[in-house]
TIRO-2110 file (N, C-alpha, C; in Angstrom, 1 decimal):
// TIRO-2110
-95.0, 62.2, 29.6, N, 1, A
-95.3, 62.9, 29.4, CA, 1, A
-96.4, 62.9, 30.6, C, 1, A
-97.1, 61.4, 30.6, N, 2, A
-98.2, 60.9, 31.2, CA, 2, A
-97.7, 60.8, 32.8, C, 2, A
-96.5, 60.6, 32.8, N, 3, A
-96.3, 60.5, 34.1, CA, 3, A
-95.9, 61.3, 34.8, C, 3, A
-95.7, 63.0, 34.1, N, 4, A
-95.6, 64.4, 34.9, CA, 4, A
-96.9, 64.9, 35.2, C, 4, A
-97.7, 64.7, 34.3, N, 5, A
-99.4, 65.4, 34.5, CA, 5, A
-100.5, 64.7, 34.4, C, 5, A
-99.7, 63.4, 35.7, N, 6, A
-101.2, 62.7, 36.4, CA, 6, A
-101.1, 63.4, 38.0, C, 6, A
-102.3, 63.5, 37.9, N, 7, A
-102.9, 64.1, 39.1, CA, 7, A
-102.1, 65.6, 39.4, C, 7, A
-102.2, 66.4, 38.7, N, 8, A
-101.7, 67.6, 39.0, CA, 8, A
-102.3, 68.5, 39.6, C, 8, A
-101.7, 69.9, 40.3, N, 9, A
-102.1, 70.0, 42.0, CA, 9, A
-102.5, 71.5, 40.9, C, 9, A
-103.2, 72.1, 42.0, N, 10, A
-104.2, 73.5, 41.8, CA, 10, A
-103.0, 74.6, 42.5, C, 10, A
-102.5, 75.1, 41.3, N, 11, A
-101.8, 76.3, 41.9, CA, 11, A
-102.2, 78.2, 41.6, C, 11, A
-101.5, 79.3, 41.8, N, 12, A
-102.3, 80.3, 41.3, CA, 12, A
-101.2, 81.1, 40.7, C, 12, A
-101.2, 81.1, 39.0, N, 13, A
-100.0, 82.4, 39.1, CA, 13, A
-100.1, 83.6, 39.0, C, 13, A
-99.1, 84.5, 39.6, N, 14, A
-98.6, 85.9, 40.2, CA, 14, A
-99.1, 86.6, 39.4, C, 14, A
-100.2, 86.7, 38.8, N, 15, A
-100.4, 87.9, 38.0, CA, 15, A
-101.6, 88.0, 38.1, C, 15, A
-101.5, 89.5, 38.3, N, 16, A
-103.1, 90.5, 38.1, CA, 16, A
-103.1, 90.1, 39.8, C, 16, A
-105.0, 89.9, 39.4, N, 17, A
-105.4, 89.3, 40.5, CA, 17, A
-105.2, 87.9, 41.1, C, 17, A
-104.2, 87.2, 39.6, N, 18, A
-103.7, 85.8, 39.8, CA, 18, A
-105.0, 84.8, 39.0, C, 18, A
-104.1, 84.3, 38.8, N, 19, A
-104.7, 83.0, 37.4, CA, 19, A
-104.8, 81.6, 38.1, C, 19, A
-105.4, 81.1, 37.6, N, 20, A
-105.6, 79.3, 38.7, CA, 20, A
-105.2, 78.6, 37.6, C, 20, A
-104.3, 77.7, 37.5, N, 21, A
-103.5, 76.9, 37.0, CA, 21, A
-103.3, 75.9, 37.5, C, 21, A
-103.0, 74.5, 36.7, N, 22, A
-102.5, 73.7, 37.5, CA, 22, A
-101.3, 73.0, 36.8, C, 22, A
-100.6, 72.6, 37.9, N, 23, A
-99.1, 71.8, 37.6, CA, 23, A
-98.7, 70.7, 38.5, C, 23, A
-97.4, 70.3, 37.9, N, 24, A
-97.6, 68.5, 37.9, CA, 24, A
-97.3, 68.7, 40.1, C, 24, A
-97.7, 67.7, 40.5, N, 25, A
-97.0, 67.8, 41.6, CA, 25, A
-95.4, 67.4, 42.0, C, 25, A
-95.0, 67.8, 42.9, N, 26, A
-93.8, 68.2, 42.8, CA, 26, A
-93.0, 66.8, 42.9, C, 26, A
-93.7, 65.6, 43.7, N, 27, A
-93.0, 64.4, 43.6, CA, 27, A
-92.7, 63.7, 42.1, C, 27, A
-93.5, 64.0, 41.5, N, 28, A
-93.7, 63.5, 40.1, CA, 28, A
-93.0, 64.1, 39.5, C, 28, A
-92.7, 66.0, 39.7, N, 29, A
-92.0, 67.0, 38.6, CA, 29, A
-90.4, 66.7, 39.7, C, 29, A
-89.9, 66.1, 40.2, N, 30, A
-89.1, 65.6, 41.1, CA, 30, A
-88.0, 64.2, 40.5, C, 30, A
-89.1, 63.7, 40.3, N, 31, A
-88.3, 62.1, 39.5, CA, 31, A
-88.4, 62.4, 38.0, C, 31, A
-89.3, 63.3, 37.4, N, 32, A
-89.2, 63.7, 36.4, CA, 32, A
-87.5, 64.0, 35.7, C, 32, A
-87.7, 65.1, 36.9, N, 33, A
-86.5, 65.8, 36.6, CA, 33, A
-85.1, 64.4, 36.5, C, 33, A
-85.1, 63.9, 37.4, N, 34, A
-84.1, 63.0, 37.6, CA, 34, A
-83.5, 62.1, 36.1, C, 34, A
-85.0, 62.0, 35.8, N, 35, A
-85.4, 61.0, 34.2, CA, 35, A
-84.7, 61.7, 32.9, C, 35, A
-84.7, 63.2, 32.8, N, 36, A
-84.6, 64.0, 31.7, CA, 36, A
-82.9, 64.1, 32.0, C, 36, A
-83.4, 64.0, 33.6, N, 37, A
-81.3, 65.0, 33.4, CA, 37, A
-80.2, 63.9, 33.2, C, 37, A
-80.7, 62.6, 33.2, N, 38, A
-79.8, 61.7, 32.3, CA, 38, A
-79.8, 61.2, 30.9, C, 38, A
-81.0, 62.3, 30.6, N, 39, A
-81.4, 62.4, 29.3, CA, 39, A
-80.8, 63.0, 28.3, C, 39, A
-80.3, 64.4, 28.9, N, 40, A
-79.7, 65.3, 27.8, CA, 40, A
-79.0, 65.0, 26.6, C, 40, A
-78.6, 66.1, 25.8, N, 41, A
-77.2, 65.7, 24.6, CA, 41, A
-76.3, 66.2, 25.7, C, 41, A
-74.9, 65.5, 25.2, N, 42, A
-73.8, 65.4, 26.1, CA, 42, A
-73.2, 66.4, 24.8, C, 42, A
-73.7, 67.5, 24.5, N, 43, A
-72.6, 69.2, 24.0, CA, 43, A
-72.6, 69.9, 25.4, C, 43, A
-72.1, 71.2, 25.3, N, 44, A
-72.4, 71.8, 26.2, CA, 44, A
-73.7, 72.5, 26.5, C, 44, A
-74.5, 72.8, 26.1, N, 45, A
-75.8, 73.1, 26.3, CA, 45, A
-76.4, 72.1, 27.0, C, 45, A
-76.7, 70.7, 26.4, N, 46, A
-77.0, 69.7, 27.0, CA, 46, A
-76.4, 69.1, 28.5, C, 46, A
-74.8, 69.9, 28.6, N, 47, A
-74.8, 69.1, 29.9, CA, 47, A
-74.9, 70.5, 31.2, C, 47, A
-75.2, 71.5, 31.2, N, 48, A
-75.3, 72.2, 31.9, CA, 48, A
-76.7, 72.6, 31.8, C, 48, A
-78.0, 72.0, 31.0, N, 49, A
-79.1, 71.5, 31.5, CA, 49, A
-78.9, 70.5, 32.3, C, 49, A
-78.5, 69.4, 32.0, N, 50, A
-78.8, 68.4, 33.1, CA, 50, A
-78.2, 68.3, 34.4, C, 50, A
-77.0, 69.4, 34.6, N, 51, A
-76.4, 69.4, 35.7, CA, 51, A
-78.0, 70.5, 36.0, C, 51, A
-78.8, 71.0, 36.0, N, 52, A
-79.9, 72.3, 35.9, CA, 52, A
-80.9, 71.4, 36.3, C, 52, A
-81.4, 70.3, 35.4, N, 53, A
-82.2, 69.1, 36.0, CA, 53, A
-82.1, 68.7, 37.7, C, 53, A
-80.7, 68.2, 36.9, N, 54, A
-80.7, 67.3, 39.1, CA, 54, A
-80.6, 68.2, 39.5, C, 54, A
-79.5, 69.3, 40.0, N, 55, A
-79.9, 70.0, 41.4, CA, 55, A
-81.3, 70.4, 41.6, C, 55, A
-82.0, 70.8, 40.3, N, 56, A
-83.6, 71.0, 41.1, CA, 56, A
-84.5, 69.4, 41.3, C, 56, A
-84.4, 68.4, 41.1, N, 57, A
-84.9, 67.1, 41.5, CA, 57, A
-84.0, 67.3, 42.9, C, 57, A
-82.9, 67.4, 43.3, N, 58, A
-82.5, 67.3, 44.4, CA, 58, A
-83.0, 68.0, 45.5, C, 58, A
-83.2, 69.3, 44.7, N, 59, A
-83.5, 70.5, 45.5, CA, 59, A
-84.9, 69.9, 46.4, C, 59, A
-85.7, 70.1, 45.5, N, 60, A
-86.7, 69.8, 45.8, CA, 60, A
-87.0, 68.2, 46.4, C, 60, A
-86.8, 67.2, 46.1, N, 61, A
-86.9, 66.2, 46.9, CA, 61, A
-86.4, 66.0, 48.2, C, 61, A
-85.1, 67.2, 48.4, N, 62, A
-84.8, 67.2, 49.8, CA, 62, A
-85.6, 68.3, 50.6, C, 62, A
-86.7, 69.0, 50.1, N, 63, A
-87.5, 70.0, 50.4, CA, 63, A
-88.5, 68.7, 50.7, C, 63, A
-89.1, 68.4, 50.2, N, 64, A
-90.2, 67.4, 50.5, CA, 64, A
-90.0, 66.3, 51.2, C, 64, A
-88.5, 65.9, 51.9, N, 65, A
-88.4, 64.9, 52.9, CA, 65, A
-88.0, 65.6, 54.8, C, 65, A
-87.4, 67.0, 53.9, N, 66, A
-88.0, 68.0, 55.2, CA, 66, A
-88.9, 67.9, 55.6, C, 66, A
-90.1, 68.1, 54.2, N, 67, A
-91.2, 68.7, 55.5, CA, 67, A
-92.4, 67.2, 55.3, C, 67, A
-91.6, 65.7, 55.3, N, 68, A
-92.0, 64.9, 55.4, CA, 68, A
-93.2, 64.2, 54.8, C, 68, A
-92.6, 64.4, 53.2, N, 69, A
-93.8, 64.2, 52.4, CA, 69, A
-93.1, 62.5, 51.7, C, 69, A
-91.9, 61.6, 52.5, N, 70, A
-91.0, 60.7, 52.1, CA, 70, A
-91.9, 59.6, 51.2, C, 70, A
-93.3, 59.4, 51.9, N, 71, A
-94.0, 58.5, 51.3, CA, 71, A
-94.6, 59.1, 49.5, C, 71, A
-95.1, 59.8, 49.6, N, 72, A
-95.2, 60.9, 48.0, CA, 72, A
-94.3, 60.8, 47.4, C, 72, A
-93.5, 61.1, 47.9, N, 73, A
-91.5, 60.9, 47.0, CA, 73, A
-91.4, 59.2, 46.4, C, 73, A
-91.7, 58.6, 47.5, N, 74, A
-91.2, 57.0, 47.5, CA, 74, A
-92.3, 56.9, 46.0, C, 74, A
-93.5, 56.7, 46.3, N, 75, A
-95.1, 56.4, 45.6, CA, 75, A
-94.4, 57.1, 44.0, C, 75, A
-94.0, 58.4, 44.4, N, 76, A
-93.5, 58.4, 42.4, CA, 76, A
-92.5, 57.3, 41.9, C, 76, A
-91.3, 58.0, 43.0, N, 77, A
-90.5, 56.9, 42.6, CA, 77, A
-90.3, 55.2, 42.3, C, 77, A
-91.5, 54.8, 43.0, N, 78, A
-91.6, 53.3, 42.7, CA, 78, A
-92.4, 53.2, 41.6, C, 78, A
-93.5, 54.5, 41.0, N, 79, A
-94.1, 53.6, 39.7, CA, 79, A
-93.0, 54.1, 38.9, C, 79, A
-92.0, 54.9, 38.8, N, 80, A
-91.1, 55.4, 37.8, CA, 80, A
-90.4, 54.2, 37.9, C, 80, A
-90.5, 53.4, 38.6, N, 81, A
-89.1, 52.4, 38.7, CA, 81, A
-89.7, 51.3, 37.8, C, 81, A
-91.0, 51.1, 38.3, N, 82, A
-91.7, 49.9, 37.3, CA, 82, A
-91.7, 50.3, 36.3, C, 82, A
-91.8, 51.6, 35.4, N, 83, A
-91.9, 51.6, 34.0, CA, 83, A
-91.0, 51.3, 33.1, C, 83, A
-89.7, 50.5, 33.8, N, 84, A
-88.8, 49.3, 32.6, CA, 84, A
-87.7, 50.0, 33.0, C, 84, A
-86.6, 49.4, 32.1, N, 85, A
-84.9, 49.3, 32.7, CA, 85, A
-84.7, 50.9, 32.2, C, 85, A
-85.1, 51.4, 30.8, N, 86, A
-84.9, 52.3, 30.5, CA, 86, A
-85.2, 53.9, 31.8, C, 86, A
-86.0, 53.5, 32.7, N, 87, A
-86.6, 54.6, 33.4, CA, 87, A
-85.3, 54.1, 34.2, C, 87, A
-85.5, 52.7, 35.0, N, 88, A
-84.3, 52.9, 35.8, CA, 88, A
-83.2, 53.0, 35.7, C, 88, A
-82.5, 52.6, 34.7, N, 89, A
-81.3, 53.6, 34.3, CA, 89, A
-81.4, 54.7, 34.5, C, 89, A
-82.2, 55.3, 34.1, N, 90, A
-82.3, 56.6, 33.9, CA, 90, A
-81.8, 57.1, 35.4, C, 90, A
-82.8, 56.5, 36.4, N, 91, A
-82.7, 57.3, 37.5, CA, 91, A
-81.6, 57.0, 38.2, C, 91, A
-81.0, 55.5, 37.7, N, 92, A
-80.1, 55.6, 39.1, CA, 92, A
-78.5, 56.8, 38.4, C, 92, A
-79.0, 56.7, 36.7, N, 93, A
-77.8, 57.8, 36.7, CA, 93, A
-77.3, 58.9, 37.0, C, 93, A
-78.6, 59.5, 37.0, N, 94, A
-79.1, 60.6, 37.9, CA, 94, A
-78.7, 60.6, 39.3, C, 94, A
-78.6, 59.5, 40.1, N, 95, A
-78.6, 59.3, 41.6, CA, 95, A
-77.5, 59.3, 41.9, C, 95, A
-76.7, 58.4, 40.9, N, 96, A
-74.6, 58.1, 40.9, CA, 96, A
-74.6, 59.6, 40.6, C, 96, A
-74.8, 60.5, 39.8, N, 97, A
-74.4, 61.5, 39.8, CA, 97, A
-74.3, 62.3, 41.1, C, 97, A
-75.1, 62.3, 42.0, N, 98, A
-74.6, 63.3, 43.1, CA, 98, A
-73.3, 62.7, 44.1, C, 98, A
-73.1, 63.7, 45.0, N, 99, A
-72.2, 63.5, 45.9, CA, 99, A
-72.5, 62.8, 46.7, C, 99, A
-71.8, 61.8, 47.4, N, 100, A
-71.8, 60.5, 48.9, CA, 100, A
-73.0, 61.1, 49.4, C, 100, A
-72.7, 62.2, 49.8, N, 101, A
-73.9, 62.6, 51.1, CA, 101, A
-75.4, 62.3, 50.9, C, 101, A
-75.6, 63.3, 49.3, N, 102, A
-77.0, 63.8, 48.8, CA, 102, A
-77.3, 62.0, 48.6, C, 102, A
-76.6, 61.4, 47.9, N, 103, A
-77.0, 60.4, 47.3, CA, 103, A
-77.3, 59.0, 48.3, C, 103, A
-76.7, 59.2, 49.7, N, 104, A
-76.9, 58.3, 51.0, CA, 104, A
-78.2, 58.5, 50.6, C, 104, A
-78.3, 60.1, 51.5, N, 105, A
-79.7, 60.6, 52.1, CA, 105, A
-80.4, 60.4, 51.4, C, 105, A
-80.6, 60.7, 49.9, N, 106, A
-81.9, 60.6, 49.1, CA, 106, A
-82.3, 59.3, 49.0, C, 106, A
-81.0, 58.0, 49.2, N, 107, A
-81.8, 56.6, 49.1, CA, 107, A
-81.9, 56.1, 50.3, C, 107, A
-81.8, 56.8, 51.5, N, 108, A
-82.1, 56.3, 52.9, CA, 108, A
-83.9, 56.6, 52.9, C, 108, A
-83.6, 57.9, 53.0, N, 109, A
-85.0, 58.5, 53.3, CA, 109, A
-86.5, 57.6, 52.0, C, 109, A
-85.9, 57.5, 51.0, N, 110, A
-86.4, 57.0, 49.6, CA, 110, A
-87.0, 55.4, 50.2, C, 110, A
-85.7, 55.0, 50.7, N, 111, A
-86.0, 53.3, 51.6, CA, 111, A
-86.9, 53.6, 52.7, C, 111, A
-86.7, 54.8, 53.1, N, 112, A
-87.8, 54.6, 54.4, CA, 112, A
-89.4, 54.7, 53.8, C, 112, A
-88.8, 55.7, 52.9, N, 113, A
-90.8, 55.9, 52.4, CA, 113, A
-91.1, 54.6, 51.3, C, 113, A
-90.0, 53.8, 51.0, N, 114, A
-90.6, 52.5, 50.6, CA, 114, A
-91.3, 51.2, 51.2, C, 114, A
-90.7, 51.3, 52.4, N, 115, A
-91.0, 50.7, 53.6, CA, 115, A
-92.3, 51.0, 53.8, C, 115, A
-92.7, 52.2, 54.2, N, 116, A
-93.7, 53.0, 54.9, CA, 116, A
-94.7, 52.2, 54.1, C, 116, A
-94.1, 52.3, 52.8, N, 117, A
-95.7, 51.8, 51.9, CA, 117, A
-95.9, 50.5, 51.8, C, 117, A
-95.0, 49.6, 52.3, N, 118, A
-95.3, 48.7, 52.9, CA, 118, A
-94.6, 47.7, 51.5, C, 118, A
-93.2, 47.7, 50.7, N, 119, A
-92.5, 47.3, 49.9, CA, 119, A
-91.5, 47.5, 50.3, C, 119, A
-90.3, 46.8, 50.1, N, 120, A
-89.4, 46.1, 50.2, CA, 120, A
-88.4, 47.1, 49.5, C, 120, A
-87.5, 48.3, 50.3, N, 121, A
-86.7, 48.6, 49.5, CA, 121, A
-85.3, 48.3, 48.3, C, 121, A
-85.0, 47.2, 48.6, N, 122, A
-84.1, 46.1, 47.5, CA, 122, A
-84.9, 45.9, 45.7, C, 122, A
-86.2, 46.2, 45.9, N, 123, A
-87.1, 45.4, 44.8, CA, 123, A
-86.9, 47.0, 44.0, C, 123, A
-86.3, 48.3, 44.4, N, 124, A
-86.6, 49.1, 43.7, CA, 124, A
-85.0, 49.9, 44.0, C, 124, A
-84.0, 49.4, 43.6, N, 125, A
-82.8, 49.5, 43.7, CA, 125, A
-82.3, 50.1, 45.0, C, 125, A
-83.3, 50.4, 45.9, N, 126, A
-82.5, 50.8, 47.1, CA, 126, A
-82.4, 49.8, 48.5, C, 126, A
-81.4, 50.2, 49.5, N, 127, A
-81.5, 49.5, 50.4, CA, 127, A
-82.5, 49.5, 51.8, C, 127, A
-82.7, 48.1, 52.5, N, 128, A
-83.6, 48.6, 53.6, CA, 128, A
-82.7, 49.0, 54.4, C, 128, A
-83.3, 48.8, 55.8, N, 129, A
-82.2, 48.6, 57.3, CA, 129, A
-81.5, 47.5, 57.7, C, 129, A
-81.6, 46.5, 56.8, N, 130, A
-80.9, 45.3, 57.2, CA, 130, A
-79.5, 45.4, 56.3, C, 130, A
-80.6, 45.5, 54.6, N, 131, A
-78.7, 45.8, 54.2, CA, 131, A
-78.0, 47.0, 54.2, C, 131, A
-78.4, 48.0, 55.2, N, 132, A
-77.4, 49.2, 55.4, CA, 132, A
-76.6, 48.8, 56.8, C, 132, A
-77.0, 47.8, 57.8, N, 133, A
-76.2, 47.0, 59.1, CA, 133, A
-75.4, 46.4, 58.3, C, 133, A
-75.8, 45.2, 57.7, N, 134, A
-74.6, 44.5, 56.8, CA, 134, A
-73.6, 45.2, 56.3, C, 134, A
-73.8, 46.5, 55.2, N, 135, A
-72.8, 47.5, 55.2, CA, 135, A
-72.3, 47.8, 55.2, C, 135, A
-72.3, 48.3, 57.1, N, 136, A
-71.7, 48.5, 58.1, CA, 136, A
-70.8, 47.8, 58.5, C, 136, A
-71.4, 47.0, 58.8, N, 137, A
-70.5, 45.7, 59.4, CA, 137, A
-69.4, 45.3, 58.5, C, 137, A
-69.4, 45.6, 56.7, N, 138, A
-69.0, 45.0, 56.1, CA, 138, A
-67.6, 46.2, 55.6, C, 138, A
-67.7, 46.9, 56.3, N, 139, A
-66.9, 48.4, 56.6, CA, 139, A
-66.2, 48.6, 57.1, C, 139, A
-67.0, 48.1, 58.0, N, 140, A
-65.8, 47.7, 59.4, CA, 140, A
-65.0, 47.1, 60.0, C, 140, A
-65.4, 45.5, 58.8, N, 141, A
-64.1, 44.4, 59.4, CA, 141, A
-63.1, 44.7, 57.7, C, 141, A
-63.0, 45.5, 57.1, N, 142, A
-62.7, 45.8, 56.1, CA, 142, A
-61.6, 47.0, 56.7, C, 142, A
-62.1, 47.2, 57.5, N, 143, A
-60.7, 49.0, 58.3, CA, 143, A
-59.7, 48.1, 58.8, C, 143, A
END
């Protein structure tokens, strides 16, 4: 929970003249949803909530990427990744649940954000540009 509520942002609840509130930073909320999306119960209700969590994470991450907030998203991703194997497994499980286009797009954007922050994407389970070129060359040789 400390990950989610670290550095909250000010917002206004639309009620009457407005009520000032604090909400989680969007990048932290997105990564949090990736994690909880893989940890829900496996009964019908849990599966539905898991799908909803993962869709919320995907939607928010894509919006952040479109609005050019890759570095903010990458920074939260890196922090969560560094919290240990259980967090890495949860993140990886949710990322693997997306279709190929969404998964590739997220990994590419997260890689770019990680590189912009001066780190190596491979250290965070992501590809960097050299890895992508190698994978593309390998795929070309396989056909």
